[in-house]
N, C-alpha and C positions, 0 to 999 in steps of 0.2 A: 419174108413174105409180105406182100402188099395187102392193103385193107380189103380189097375185093376178094382175094383168095381166102383171107381169114373169115370173112363174112360167109362165103360159100361153104367153108368147112364147118362153121358153126351151124348153118342151116342143115347140113348133112348130119351133124351130131344130133340135132333136135329131131330130125326125121327118124333116125335110128332109135333114139331114146323114147320118143313118144308116139311113134307110128304103130299101126296095127301090124299083125304078122304078115299080112299081104304087102304092106308098105315096106317092110324090112327086106323083102325079096328084091325089090327095085327101089331102093331109098332115094336114088337120084331124082326120080319123078316128084316125090313129095318135097325133097330139098329144093328143087327148082321152083315149086309152087311157093314155098316159104320165102325164097330169095326174091321172087317177083313181088310178093306182098310187102316185104321189108323195104325194097328199093323203090316202090311206086311213089310218085309225087315228090321225090327228093331232088328235083331239078332246081335250077337257079331262080325260076319264077315263083317258087314257093316262099311265102313270107317267113322271116326268121323266127317269129314267135307262134307260128301255126294258126294265126287268125287271118281270116279273109279280109276283114276291114282294116287291119293294121292297128286297131285301137287296143287300149288296155282295159280289161274288164275290172270294174270296181268291186271290191269285196262287199258283200251285204253285211250290214250290222246285225249282231246277234239280237234276238228278241229279248226284251226286258220285261220284267214284271211291272204291271201298272202301278203307279204311285198310289199309296194309301191302301193297297190290298194286302191282306195278311194270309198266310197259308192256312188252309182249313184242316182242322184235326179230324181224324177218322173217328167213327163212333166207338170203336174198341178203345182207343187212346183216351177218350173222354170218360168212359165208364171206368177204366182202370184208375184214372186220376181221382174220381169221386170215391171209389171203393178203397183205394190204397191209402 
C-alpha cells in the first residue's frame, strides 16, 4: 500500500472511532474532512521547519531568583519554630 492510501485509511479509522453516530453512518465524509485537514499546506513551498521566516527561535532563559533574596517563611512555620 502506498502512503496516500494508508493515510486515507487512518483518517477513515479516526472518523469511525471518534465520530458521532451520524458520522458513523457516512464515515467517508468525515474521513475526507480529516484528510483535507492533514494534507493542507504540505506542498514544496512550505518551509522545512514550519516557520514562515525560516529563522530559529531562541529558547528563553528560565527566570532566576534575584541575588541576595531569601525565601520567606510562612507565619505558621515561624510560630512552630518558636513553640517547638
